[in-house]
C-alpha positions in Angstrom: 0.5 -0.1 -0.2 1.7 3.3 -1.3 1.5 6.5 1.1 0.6 9.7 0.2 2.9 11.8 -0.9 3.7 15.5 0.7 2.9 16.8 -3.0 -0.5 15.2 -2.9 -1.3 16.3 0.8 -0.9 19.7 -0.2 -3.0 19.7 -3.4 -6.0 18.5 -0.9 -5.0 20.9 1.3 -5.1 23.6 -1.1 -8.3 22.1 -3.1 -10.3 22.2 1.1 -9.0 25.6 1.6 -10.4 27.2 -2.3 -13.8 25.5 -1.2 -13.6 26.4 2.1 -13.1 30.2 0.8 -15.8 29.6 -1.6 -18.5 28.8 0.9 -17.5 31.6 2.9 -18.4 33.9 0.1 -21.5 32.3 -0.4 -22.6 32.2 3.2 -21.6 35.9 3.4 -23.8 37.0 0.5 -26.6 34.6 1.5 -26.3 37.1 5.4 -26.6 40.0 3.6 -29.3 39.2 1.0 -31.4 38.1 4.2 -30.6 41.7 6.0 -31.6 43.1 3.2 -34.8 41.5 2.8 -35.9 41.6 6.6 -34.7 45.4 6.0 -37.4 46.0 3.7 -39.8 44.2 5.6 -39.2 46.9 8.3 -39.8 49.7 6.3 -43.2 48.1 4.6 -44.7 47.6 8.4 -43.4 51.6 8.8 -45.4 52.9 6.2 -48.3 50.9 7.6 -47.7 52.4 11.5 -47.2 56.0 9.7 -50.1 56.3 7.7 -52.4 54.5 10.8 -50.7 57.1 13.3 -51.8 59.6 10.7 -55.5 58.5 9.9 -56.0 58.5 13.8 -54.1 61.9 14.3 -54.6 63.8 11.1 -50.5 64.4 11.3 -48.0 62.7 11.2 -45.5 62.0 14.3 -42.3 64.5 15.1 -39.3 63.0 14.9 -36.9 61.8 17.4 -33.7 64.2 18.4 -32.0 62.1 20.5 -30.8 58.5 20.8 -32.4 56.5 23.4 -35.5 54.4 23.8 -38.1 56.8 24.5 -39.7 59.9 22.9 -37.6 62.5 21.7 -39.6 65.2 20.1 -39.7 68.0 22.5 -37.5 71.3 23.2 -35.6 69.5 26.2 -33.7 67.6 23.5 -31.7 69.8 22.0 -27.9 67.7 21.8 -27.9 66.7 18.0 -24.4 64.9 18.5 -26.8 62.3 19.9 -29.3 62.7 17.1 -30.8 58.9 17.0 -30.1 58.8 13.4 -27.8 58.8 10.1 -24.9 58.1 12.8 -25.9 60.8 15.0 -26.6 63.6 12.2 -30.2 63.5 11.5 -33.3 62.7 13.2 -34.5 59.7 13.9 -38.2 57.9 13.5 -40.6 58.4 16.1 -40.3 56.2 19.3 -43.8 57.2 20.2 -44.6 54.5 17.3 -43.7 51.8 19.7 -44.9 53.5 22.7 -48.6 53.8 21.1 -48.3 50.1 19.9 -48.1 51.4 15.8 -45.3 48.8 16.2 -45.0 45.6 17.8 -40.9 45.4 17.8 -38.3 47.8 18.8 -36.5 46.2 16.3 -38.2 47.3 13.6 -36.8 50.7 14.4 -33.6 49.9 13.1 -31.8 48.5 10.2 -30.5 45.4 10.8 -26.9 45.5 9.3 -26.2 47.9 11.8 -27.9 46.4 14.7 -25.5 43.6 14.1 -22.5 46.0 13.8 -23.2 47.8 16.8 -24.2 45.4 19.4 -22.4 47.4 22.5 -20.9 50.9 23.3 -23.1 53.7 24.1 -24.5 56.6 22.7 -22.6 59.9 23.3 -24.6 60.4 26.7 -27.6 59.0 28.4 -25.6 55.5 28.5 -27.7 54.1 25.3 -26.4 51.5 23.1 -24.8 52.8 20.4 -27.1 51.0 18.0 -29.5 53.9 18.7 -27.7 56.4 16.9 -28.8 54.4 14.0 -31.9 54.5 14.3 -34.2 55.0 10.7 -33.7 58.5 9.4 -37.2 60.5 9.0 -37.7 63.2 6.8 -39.7 65.3 9.1 -38.2 67.3 12.2 -38.4 67.2 16.2 -40.1 69.9 17.3 -36.2 70.8 19.3 -35.3 71.6 15.8 -38.1 73.6 14.2 -41.0 71.0 13.9 -42.0 69.3 10.7 -39.0 70.5 8.6 -39.5 69.0 5.3 -42.6 67.2 6.3 -45.3 70.3 7.5 -48.5 68.9 5.9 -49.2 65.9 4.2 -45.6 64.5 2.6 -46.9 60.7 2.2 -48.3 63.0 -0.9 -46.3 62.6 -3.8 -42.8 61.2 -4.2 -40.7 61.7 -1.6 -38.6 59.9 0.7 -39.9 59.7 4.4 -37.5 57.0 5.7 -34.4 56.0 5.2 -31.5 53.5 6.1 -28.7 56.2 6.9 -29.4 59.7 4.8 -26.0 60.8 5.8 -22.4 59.5 5.1 -19.8 59.1 6.9 -18.1 62.2 5.6 -21.7 64.9 6.0 -23.3 66.3 9.1 -22.6 66.4 12.3 -19.8 63.9 12.6 -17.8 64.5 9.2 -17.7 68.4 9.8 -16.7 68.6 13.5 -14.3 65.7 13.1 -12.6 66.1 9.7 -9.5 64.0 11.2 -11.4 61.1 12.3 -13.0 58.8 9.7 -15.8 57.7 10.6 -16.5 53.6 11.1 -19.6 53.4 9.6 -21.1 53.7 5.8 -23.8 52.8 3.9 -25.1 49.1 4.4 -25.8 47.4 0.7 -23.1 47.2 -1.9 -20.0 46.2 -2.6 -18.7 49.4 -1.7 -21.3 49.9 1.0 -22.7 53.1 -1.0 -26.5 51.6 -1.1 -29.5 51.9 1.1 -32.8 51.1 1.1 -35.4 54.3 1.5 -39.4 54.0 1.6 -41.1 56.7 -0.3 -44.5 58.8 0.4 -45.8 56.5 -2.6 -45.0 53.6 -0.2 -42.8 51.9 -2.5 -39.0 50.7 -1.0 -36.4 51.1 -3.1 -32.7 50.6 -3.2 -30.8 53.8 -3.9 -26.9 55.7 -4.0 -26.5 57.0 -0.3 -27.8 60.2 0.3 -29.7 60.6 -3.5 -32.6 59.2 -4.6 -31.3 57.4 -7.8 -31.2 53.7 -8.2 -28.1 51.7 -7.8 -25.8 51.8 -11.0 
């Protein structure tokens, strides 16, 4: 019985390594597709919640202006750097939707990519998990920053974005302007270069778009 040569053993090891690398790539692709699908599902659920709130109150809810598991649309909440969306640079989807029962699960308020990326850490103040800085961006300002800026009246009519993953990229907004020498550790959630996001529009559609635009991915 002939033994296995070193060359044959190396060939087998190389084949196993190649197959493992292919499996890892396929796994990562499948995971991202799953996260994208879950994210689109969140936005569809949010659309129904906003529509129902508007029917009940004849207006859309004001945005939250501070990170944390609570509503923060009032004048006491003025810390832009601790905003609950866009990495801390944009007003966030109102937590009141959860408090009043229009949404059933707090996870629905967040893109699953960012929940997975930031399981620990803290927001700038308040001691809340850092993922609160990545609540969905919402196109209607908090009372503390001027009321329904961009959302006065009925923004659910017409073709404007209402809710989206990030809106402001890592070089934009509060952090990009205040700390230009310290690159942000976040980006748009989807795509090979992480420059694609989901956006929910007033017509009820959820679309993939280039970050900070309404343009479909190239």
